[in-house]
Residue frames as qw, qx, qy, qz and C-alpha x, y, z in Angstrom:
[[0.874, 0.453, -0.085, -0.150, 34.53, 45.46, 28.42],
 [0.688, -0.435, 0.490, 0.312, 37.48, 43.05, 28.31],
 [0.642, 0.750, -0.126, -0.100, 39.80, 43.54, 25.30],
 [0.626, -0.451, 0.506, 0.386, 43.04, 42.09, 23.97],
 [0.643, 0.752, -0.072, -0.124, 44.98, 42.64, 20.78],
 [0.590, -0.476, 0.547, 0.355, 48.16, 41.27, 19.24],
 [0.677, 0.669, -0.221, -0.212, 50.00, 41.10, 15.94],
 [0.738, -0.324, 0.530, 0.265, 52.60, 38.62, 14.71],
 [0.137, 0.632, -0.502, -0.574, 54.89, 38.84, 11.71],
 [0.925, 0.267, 0.041, -0.267, 54.09, 35.25, 10.66],
 [0.823, -0.237, 0.439, 0.272, 56.45, 32.70, 9.15],
 [0.671, 0.439, 0.384, 0.458, 57.07, 34.14, 5.61],
 [0.173, 0.910, 0.116, 0.358, 57.28, 37.94, 6.00],
 [0.571, 0.090, -0.329, 0.746, 60.17, 40.07, 7.21],
 [0.057, -0.154, 0.172, -0.971, 58.11, 43.17, 8.05],
 [0.002, 0.502, 0.827, -0.254, 54.90, 43.31, 10.07],
 [0.043, -0.194, -0.280, -0.939, 52.46, 45.58, 8.23],
 [0.416, -0.611, -0.635, -0.223, 49.48, 44.76, 10.46],
 [0.057, 0.237, -0.416, 0.876, 48.52, 47.21, 13.17],
 [0.436, -0.565, -0.688, -0.133, 45.95, 46.69, 15.98],
 [0.000, 0.283, -0.335, 0.899, 44.68, 49.10, 18.57],
 [0.448, -0.569, -0.671, -0.161, 42.28, 48.68, 21.50],
 [0.037, 0.177, -0.480, 0.858, 41.14, 50.87, 24.34],
 [0.294, -0.576, -0.759, -0.076, 38.25, 50.41, 26.74],
 [0.192, -0.514, -0.305, 0.779, 38.64, 53.99, 27.86],
 [0.355, 0.843, 0.350, -0.204, 36.67, 56.87, 26.23],
 [0.410, -0.144, 0.397, 0.808, 38.16, 58.38, 23.12],
 [0.181, -0.104, -0.332, -0.920, 36.18, 61.41, 21.93],
 [0.662, -0.118, 0.029, -0.740, 32.46, 60.51, 21.85],
 [0.815, 0.044, -0.555, -0.160, 33.18, 56.76, 21.85],
 [0.689, -0.633, 0.263, -0.236, 33.41, 54.90, 25.13],
 [0.693, -0.326, 0.592, 0.250, 35.92, 52.44, 23.60],
 [0.537, 0.698, -0.308, -0.360, 37.62, 51.63, 20.34],
 [0.775, -0.127, 0.592, 0.180, 38.80, 48.48, 18.52],
 [0.471, 0.774, -0.237, -0.350, 40.85, 48.67, 15.31],
 [0.763, -0.088, 0.545, 0.337, 42.54, 46.29, 12.89],
 [0.418, 0.831, -0.165, -0.328, 44.47, 47.49, 9.88],
 [0.835, 0.010, 0.439, 0.332, 46.43, 45.46, 7.27],
 [0.050, 0.816, -0.254, -0.516, 48.93, 47.65, 5.44],
 [0.820, 0.341, 0.371, 0.271, 50.09, 47.24, 1.89],
 [0.255, 0.950, -0.179, -0.028, 52.89, 48.81, -0.13],
 [0.550, 0.597, -0.518, 0.268, 56.65, 48.80, -0.19],
 [0.590, 0.027, -0.683, 0.429, 58.99, 47.60, 2.50],
 [0.143, -0.168, -0.538, 0.814, 58.02, 50.40, 4.91],
 [0.265, -0.153, -0.252, -0.918, 54.97, 51.88, 3.26],
 [0.607, -0.370, -0.626, -0.321, 52.47, 49.27, 4.39],
 [0.507, -0.270, -0.594, 0.564, 53.86, 49.44, 7.90],
 [0.051, -0.072, -0.137, 0.987, 53.40, 53.20, 7.90],
 [0.367, -0.252, -0.473, -0.761, 49.94, 53.11, 6.27],
 [0.584, -0.434, -0.682, -0.068, 48.30, 50.89, 8.87],
 [0.453, -0.360, -0.474, 0.663, 49.79, 52.71, 11.86],
 [0.046, -0.021, 0.074, 0.996, 49.23, 56.19, 10.49],
 [0.374, -0.382, -0.585, -0.610, 45.60, 55.44, 9.65],
 [0.569, -0.526, -0.613, 0.155, 44.90, 54.39, 13.22],
 [0.356, -0.254, -0.258, 0.862, 46.74, 57.50, 14.58],
 [0.125, -0.154, -0.256, -0.946, 44.58, 59.82, 12.43],
 [0.488, -0.463, -0.671, -0.314, 41.42, 57.98, 13.48],
 [0.522, -0.495, -0.538, 0.439, 42.20, 58.47, 17.15],
 [0.215, -0.128, -0.042, 0.967, 43.17, 62.11, 16.64],
 [0.240, -0.232, -0.423, -0.843, 40.01, 62.90, 14.73],
 [0.494, -0.510, -0.702, -0.062, 37.76, 61.07, 17.21],
 [0.400, -0.427, -0.417, 0.696, 39.08, 63.39, 19.96],
 [0.070, -0.135, 0.133, 0.979, 38.24, 66.44, 17.81],
 [0.121, -0.351, -0.732, -0.572, 34.85, 65.59, 16.34],
 [0.299, 0.010, 0.345, -0.890, 31.70, 67.46, 17.30],
 [0.598, -0.058, -0.575, -0.556, 29.44, 64.85, 15.71],
 [0.467, -0.264, 0.629, -0.562, 27.27, 62.73, 18.02],
 [0.919, 0.151, 0.101, -0.350, 25.75, 59.90, 15.89],
 [0.676, -0.388, 0.592, 0.205, 28.07, 56.84, 15.80],
 [0.734, 0.399, 0.470, 0.285, 27.59, 56.08, 12.08],
 [0.280, 0.946, 0.030, 0.159, 28.25, 59.71, 11.12],
 [0.404, -0.806, 0.420, 0.104, 31.34, 59.75, 13.31],
 [0.756, -0.132, 0.579, 0.275, 32.74, 56.67, 11.74],
 [0.617, 0.649, 0.346, 0.280, 32.18, 57.92, 8.20],
 [0.048, 0.989, -0.115, 0.081, 33.76, 61.25, 9.04],
 [0.469, -0.716, 0.502, 0.128, 36.91, 59.94, 10.75],
 [0.775, 0.081, 0.557, 0.287, 37.47, 57.20, 8.19],
 [0.495, 0.814, 0.226, 0.205, 37.13, 59.76, 5.40],
 [0.092, -0.958, 0.272, -0.027, 39.67, 62.06, 7.00],
 [0.671, -0.430, 0.574, 0.188, 42.08, 59.17, 7.62],
 [0.751, 0.385, 0.460, 0.276, 41.83, 58.17, 4.01],
 [0.287, 0.943, 0.025, 0.164, 42.52, 61.78, 2.87],
 [0.358, -0.840, 0.408, 0.029, 45.51, 62.06, 5.18],
 [0.789, -0.151, 0.545, 0.240, 46.93, 58.80, 3.98],
 [0.642, 0.634, 0.312, 0.298, 46.75, 59.96, 0.36],
 [0.044, 0.983, -0.128, 0.125, 48.34, 63.27, 1.27],
 [0.564, -0.653, 0.485, 0.141, 51.22, 61.57, 3.04],
 [0.791, 0.141, 0.513, 0.304, 51.86, 59.28, 0.06],
 [0.480, 0.811, 0.194, 0.271, 52.00, 62.30, -2.26],
 [0.130, -0.954, 0.251, -0.098, 54.66, 63.97, -0.13],
 [0.409, -0.566, 0.713, 0.063, 57.09, 61.03, 0.13],
 [0.604, 0.417, -0.559, -0.386, 58.11, 58.89, -2.76],
 [0.102, 0.212, -0.951, 0.200, 58.94, 56.02, -0.43],
 [0.360, 0.228, 0.707, -0.565, 55.24, 55.93, 0.61],
 [0.454, 0.303, -0.344, -0.764, 53.84, 56.12, -2.88],
 [0.596, 0.044, -0.714, -0.366, 51.24, 53.40, -3.57],
 [0.061, 0.029, -0.870, 0.488, 50.63, 52.57, 0.04],
 [0.579, -0.324, -0.275, -0.696, 47.26, 51.62, 1.47],
 [0.048, -0.113, 0.887, -0.445, 45.61, 49.64, 4.20],
 [0.423, -0.477, -0.712, -0.295, 42.45, 47.74, 5.08],
 [0.097, -0.245, 0.448, -0.854, 40.52, 48.96, 8.09],
 [0.495, -0.542, -0.647, -0.208, 37.98, 47.66, 10.55],
 [0.070, 0.228, -0.435, 0.868, 37.14, 50.15, 13.31],
 [0.491, -0.480, -0.688, -0.235, 34.53, 49.36, 15.97],
 [0.100, -0.262, 0.502, -0.818, 32.97, 50.67, 19.14],
 [0.345, -0.440, -0.829, -0.033, 30.42, 49.23, 21.57],
 [0.174, -0.234, 0.190, -0.937, 27.92, 51.70, 22.93],
 [0.703, -0.107, 0.323, -0.625, 25.50, 50.18, 25.43],
 [0.740, 0.035, 0.669, -0.058, 24.34, 46.94, 23.82],
 [0.677, 0.717, 0.134, -0.095, 25.05, 48.07, 20.22],
 [0.644, -0.241, 0.423, 0.590, 28.10, 47.36, 18.12],
 [0.429, 0.878, 0.019, -0.210, 28.97, 50.02, 15.50],
 [0.602, -0.390, 0.478, 0.507, 31.77, 49.44, 13.04],
 [0.476, 0.776, -0.194, -0.366, 33.27, 50.49, 9.72],
 [0.791, -0.091, 0.544, 0.266, 34.92, 48.23, 7.22],
 [0.472, 0.789, -0.274, -0.281, 37.16, 48.92, 4.19],
 [0.224, 0.555, -0.798, -0.072, 38.95, 45.97, 2.55],
 [0.796, -0.033, -0.569, -0.206, 39.11, 42.29, 3.50],
 [0.107, 0.168, -0.780, 0.593, 39.97, 42.39, 7.17],
 [0.466, -0.373, -0.707, -0.379, 37.10, 40.94, 9.11],
 [0.321, -0.274, 0.521, -0.742, 34.77, 41.21, 12.09],
 [0.499, -0.187, -0.834, -0.147, 33.19, 38.06, 13.52],
 [0.534, -0.434, 0.328, -0.647, 30.72, 37.59, 16.33],
 [0.451, 0.088, -0.886, 0.068, 31.08, 34.38, 18.30],
 [0.576, -0.287, 0.354, -0.679, 28.36, 33.01, 20.54],
 [0.827, -0.001, 0.534, -0.176, 26.66, 29.63, 19.94],
 [0.795, 0.391, 0.322, 0.334, 28.27, 29.82, 16.44],
 [0.344, -0.417, 0.216, 0.813, 30.70, 31.99, 14.53],
 [0.415, 0.785, 0.455, 0.060, 29.33, 34.58, 12.11],
 [0.399, -0.026, 0.176, 0.899, 31.29, 36.90, 9.82],
 [0.111, 0.786, 0.460, -0.397, 29.42, 40.18, 10.16],
 [0.037, 0.691, -0.304, -0.654, 31.62, 42.28, 7.87],
 [0.820, 0.513, 0.251, -0.009, 31.68, 41.76, 4.09],
 [0.604, -0.284, 0.383, 0.639, 34.97, 41.41, 2.24],
 [0.381, 0.845, -0.082, -0.365, 35.78, 44.04, -0.34],
 [0.385, -0.390, 0.755, 0.362, 37.63, 41.56, -2.54],
 [0.387, 0.309, -0.599, -0.629, 37.50, 40.32, -6.14],
 [0.229, -0.068, -0.968, -0.078, 36.52, 36.76, -5.19],
 [0.139, 0.396, 0.700, -0.578, 33.76, 37.99, -2.82],
 [0.401, 0.440, -0.102, -0.797, 32.33, 40.05, -5.73],
 [0.347, 0.188, -0.817, -0.420, 32.48, 36.92, -7.88],
 [0.062, -0.217, -0.933, 0.282, 30.57, 35.00, -5.17],
 [0.242, 0.449, 0.407, -0.757, 27.95, 37.71, -4.88],
 [0.431, 0.454, -0.340, -0.702, 27.47, 37.76, -8.66],
 [0.911, 0.101, 0.296, -0.267, 27.18, 33.96, -8.82],
 [0.514, 0.676, -0.516, -0.110, 30.42, 33.49, -10.78],
 [0.434, 0.224, -0.839, 0.241, 31.89, 31.04, -8.23],
 [0.694, -0.564, -0.426, -0.137, 30.62, 29.26, -5.12],
 [0.367, -0.855, 0.264, -0.254, 31.70, 30.31, -1.62],
 [0.900, -0.294, 0.275, 0.169, 33.63, 27.08, -1.19],
 [0.745, 0.462, 0.128, 0.464, 35.68, 27.91, -4.32],
 [0.055, 0.939, -0.062, 0.334, 36.51, 31.32, -3.01],
 [0.715, -0.669, 0.187, 0.077, 38.57, 29.96, -0.11],
 [0.695, -0.280, 0.465, 0.472, 41.38, 28.73, -2.40],
 [0.546, 0.803, 0.214, 0.102, 40.92, 31.00, -5.44],
 [0.693, 0.102, 0.040, 0.713, 44.22, 32.25, -6.93],
 [0.107, 0.554, 0.097, 0.820, 42.87, 35.84, -6.85],
 [0.514, -0.641, -0.560, 0.107, 41.79, 35.68, -3.24],
 [0.465, -0.461, -0.199, 0.729, 44.19, 38.42, -2.08],
 [0.143, 0.303, 0.331, 0.882, 42.98, 41.02, -4.67],
 [0.025, -0.591, -0.607, 0.530, 40.91, 43.61, -2.76],
 [0.218, 0.632, 0.529, 0.523, 38.49, 46.07, -4.37],
 [0.180, -0.916, -0.078, -0.351, 38.55, 48.76, -1.72],
 [0.711, -0.173, -0.321, 0.602, 41.34, 50.05, 0.50],
 [0.228, -0.930, -0.099, 0.272, 42.26, 53.15, 2.50],
 [0.339, -0.637, 0.385, 0.575, 44.68, 55.46, 0.71],
 [0.503, 0.210, 0.695, 0.469, 43.83, 54.44, -2.89],
 [0.080, 0.475, 0.419, 0.770, 41.45, 57.25, -3.88],
 [0.166, -0.047, 0.325, -0.930, 39.59, 60.15, -2.40],
 [0.679, -0.038, -0.046, -0.731, 36.05, 59.49, -1.27],
 [0.122, 0.169, -0.976, 0.064, 36.67, 56.01, 0.10],
 [0.696, -0.253, -0.365, -0.565, 33.58, 53.81, 0.28],
 [0.001, 0.209, -0.852, 0.480, 33.34, 52.54, 3.88],
 [0.542, -0.399, -0.671, -0.311, 30.64, 50.10, 4.95],
 [0.200, -0.332, 0.499, -0.775, 28.98, 51.08, 8.21],
 [0.532, -0.257, -0.795, -0.140, 27.26, 48.49, 10.39],
 [0.396, -0.378, 0.391, -0.739, 25.00, 48.70, 13.46],
 [0.632, -0.064, -0.762, -0.129, 24.43, 45.42, 15.25],
 [0.626, -0.567, 0.165, -0.509, 22.50, 44.66, 18.45],
 [0.237, 0.384, -0.862, 0.232, 24.62, 42.45, 20.69],
 [0.818, -0.354, -0.345, -0.294, 23.36, 39.43, 22.57],
 [0.598, -0.659, 0.431, -0.149, 24.51, 38.18, 25.95],
 [0.847, -0.191, 0.461, 0.184, 27.62, 36.09, 25.46],
 [0.662, 0.734, 0.021, 0.152, 28.70, 37.66, 22.17],
 [0.585, -0.514, 0.287, 0.558, 32.49, 37.84, 21.66],
 [0.441, 0.874, -0.090, -0.183, 33.90, 40.21, 19.04],
 [0.730, -0.211, 0.440, 0.479, 36.76, 38.86, 16.94],
 [0.413, 0.884, -0.097, -0.195, 38.46, 41.18, 14.43],
 [0.718, -0.311, 0.482, 0.394, 41.36, 40.03, 12.30],
 [0.246, 0.641, -0.477, -0.549, 43.45, 40.53, 9.19],
 [0.885, 0.298, -0.210, -0.289, 43.52, 37.96, 6.42],
 [0.246, 0.531, -0.782, 0.213, 46.66, 36.54, 7.92],
 [0.375, -0.070, 0.795, -0.472, 44.36, 34.74, 10.33],
 [0.721, 0.322, 0.313, -0.528, 41.23, 34.17, 8.25],
 [0.659, 0.539, -0.450, -0.269, 43.22, 32.77, 5.31],
 [0.272, 0.409, -0.849, 0.194, 45.14, 30.36, 7.50],
 [0.121, 0.064, 0.875, -0.465, 42.47, 29.18, 10.02],
 [0.215, -0.413, -0.739, -0.487, 39.03, 27.96, 9.11],
 [0.381, -0.483, 0.021, -0.788, 36.10, 29.69, 10.74],
 [0.860, -0.356, -0.293, -0.216, 35.08, 26.51, 12.55],
 [0.741, -0.003, -0.401, 0.539, 38.56, 26.15, 14.00],
 [0.059, 0.408, -0.204, 0.888, 38.46, 29.76, 15.18],
 [0.653, -0.461, -0.136, -0.586, 35.18, 29.04, 16.92],
 [0.898, -0.234, -0.354, 0.116, 36.59, 25.94, 18.63],
 [0.539, 0.184, -0.361, 0.738, 39.72, 27.80, 19.79],
 [0.172, -0.446, 0.118, -0.870, 37.77, 30.75, 21.20],
 [0.767, -0.417, -0.159, -0.461, 35.27, 28.52, 23.00],
 [0.906, -0.142, -0.335, 0.216, 38.00, 26.27, 24.34],
 [0.397, 0.401, -0.360, 0.743, 40.16, 29.03, 25.71],
 [0.382, -0.453, -0.622, 0.512, 40.16, 30.14, 29.35],
 [0.006, -0.791, -0.215, 0.572, 39.93, 33.79, 28.41],
 [0.549, 0.829, 0.079, -0.073, 40.35, 36.14, 25.43],
 [0.116, -0.807, 0.560, 0.147, 44.10, 36.44, 26.02],
 [0.520, -0.193, 0.822, 0.126, 44.61, 32.72, 25.63],
 [0.665, 0.566, 0.481, -0.068, 42.25, 32.71, 22.67],
 [0.333, 0.911, -0.186, -0.157, 44.24, 35.40, 20.78],
 [0.235, -0.638, 0.720, 0.138, 47.56, 33.66, 21.50],
 [0.613, 0.053, 0.788, 0.014, 46.17, 30.30, 20.38],
 [0.603, 0.741, 0.255, -0.149, 44.65, 31.77, 17.16],
 [0.207, 0.868, -0.426, -0.147, 47.99, 33.28, 16.19],
 [0.413, -0.407, 0.813, 0.049, 49.77, 30.02, 17.06],
 [0.695, 0.339, 0.629, -0.076, 47.33, 28.10, 14.87],
 [0.509, 0.845, -0.004, -0.164, 47.81, 30.44, 11.91],
 [0.024, 0.766, -0.632, -0.114, 51.55, 30.04, 12.13],
 [0.531, -0.180, 0.828, -0.018, 51.34, 26.27, 12.53],
 [0.680, 0.544, 0.480, -0.104, 49.20, 26.21, 9.36],
 [0.671, 0.423, 0.249, 0.555, 51.96, 28.02, 7.45],
 [0.285, -0.757, -0.122, 0.575, 51.90, 31.64, 8.65],
 [0.562, 0.408, 0.415, 0.587, 52.02, 32.96, 5.08],
 [0.066, 0.721, 0.158, 0.671, 51.20, 36.53, 6.12],
 [0.004, 0.208, -0.518, 0.830, 51.28, 38.92, 9.10],
 [0.379, -0.482, -0.788, -0.050, 48.58, 38.13, 11.64],
 [0.076, -0.232, 0.260, -0.934, 46.51, 40.77, 13.42],
 [0.408, -0.451, -0.787, -0.104, 43.86, 39.89, 15.99],
 [0.226, -0.260, 0.326, -0.880, 41.57, 41.96, 18.30],
 [0.398, -0.387, -0.828, -0.080, 39.12, 40.37, 20.70],
 [0.188, -0.249, 0.310, -0.898, 36.56, 41.87, 23.02],
 [0.251, -0.405, -0.876, 0.073, 33.95, 40.69, 25.46],
 [0.212, -0.431, -0.075, -0.874, 31.20, 43.34, 25.74],
 [0.053, 0.184, 0.791, -0.582, 29.14, 43.57, 28.94],
 [0.273, -0.275, -0.582, -0.714, 25.64, 43.11, 27.57],
 [0.380, -0.056, 0.471, -0.794, 22.50, 43.94, 29.61],
 [0.098, 0.184, 0.976, 0.058, 20.13, 40.96, 29.79],
 [0.293, 0.596, 0.525, -0.532, 17.04, 43.14, 30.03],
 [0.314, 0.625, -0.280, -0.658, 17.77, 44.79, 26.69],
 [0.044, 0.193, -0.918, -0.343, 18.45, 41.41, 25.13],
 [0.244, 0.381, 0.856, -0.252, 15.01, 40.23, 26.24],
 [0.326, 0.721, 0.251, -0.557, 13.49, 43.24, 24.43],
 [0.120, -0.393, 0.629, 0.660, 15.50, 42.64, 21.26]]
């Protein structure tokens, strides 16, 4: 599987609180791992939160005895959340910190991932589809019929999230299992990209790029040229999908 990841501080922020991680080598029971985290908190707290969460995830993956991908994700995300809260309680400078999280692995032709917050996972093929669901106030308003999806894009409360790592014990993480098709490209990002670049533009950039490295660089450049109001974190992956399995899908 081809992977590439990058973060950028953007045009308005002094500190980069986004953290990304990719490996196409085995880590514990997973054959690969893709992670995006968007930290929040004080000057250093958000920076610490996103990085520390990914460090705990990787550590716990190497230790787990579980074998079902969904169970593994729930387990390691829960421990990372607990450890983040514990760290915040031992250092006043880290008090109130938290982070979003999207953690994914591809096993065979199946994508498994966990989501907490409003960082996103898209699948790009003949179109772009957001597979994750935002845990945000405006997304809840859309689901309940209070506002239309078009209104959510520029809503003043767009950045208020309803779930995050490090906020409370027993974090509610969404777990997804998705059968991949030949040609699927995985795009994971923080809201520094999704708030600054329309989905259709992301699709055009990815499809027009020579490879995923150029796609990631161009996506970040586009977010910055559109204002770069936040840190930008991007992970992309091209899974190797078996055509025979696709035919049986």
